[in-house]
N, C-alpha and C positions, 0 to 999 in steps of 0.2 A: 504494499500500500504506499503510495507516494505521499510525502509530507506536503500539505497544501497551505502551510503557514506562510504568510508573505514575508519576504526577506527584508523589505523596506516598507515603511508606512509614511504617510503624510500627516504631520501633526503641527499645530500652531505652537510656536515657542513664545512663552511669556515669562516675565519676571517672577521669581519665587514669591515676591510680595503679594501676588495675586492668587496664590495657591490656597484653595479652601482648606486643604489638609493642614498647612502650616498655621493658618489662622485658628483652626479647630484646636490644635495642640497648644497654641499660645493662650487662648481663652481658657482651656482646661487647666493649664499651669497656673494662670492668674487666679482662677476661681478656687483652686486647691489651696494656694498660698493664702488667699483671703479667708478661707474657711478656717485654716489652721491659726493664722494670726489673730483673727477676731474672736475665736472661740473662747479664749480666757476673758476677753473684755466683756462678753455678754454671759459669762458663767455657763457656757454650754458644756455639759459633761464630756469627758474624753471619749467615751463610747459613742456618743452621738456625733462628735467631731469626726471620728473614724468612719462612721456610717455615711456621713456627708461626703467625705473624701472618696470612699468607694463608689458612691453614686455618681459623683462628678467624673471620676476616671473611667467608670464603666460606660457612661454616656459618651465621653470623648472617644473611647475605643470603638464603639458602635458607629458613631458619626464618621470617624475616619474610615472605617471599613466601607460604609455606604458611599461616601464621597469617592474613595479610591476605586471602588468597583463599578459604580454606575454613573458618576457625574464627573469623570476625569477626561476632558477632551483636549487638554493642552499639556505641554511638558516645560519645565524650567530649563534654562540653558545648561545648568549643572548636571542634568540627567543625560545629556547627549555626550 
């Protein structure tokens, strides 16, 4: 059976600043840091803080997977 995978593809090259995946990761990191830093200020129990962090990071992982699988039509220059 012959391999029918194309050897070359045509894709738009855009700056990494426009990558949804990068922004998803940055927002997730910021939200996690905010949850951890502000937890003591508002007397949030450590167990609840950890649950919030797990929720944030799980959401980021799922969003990254979705963006990478179905909504990725461009490539950053560093990927080439």
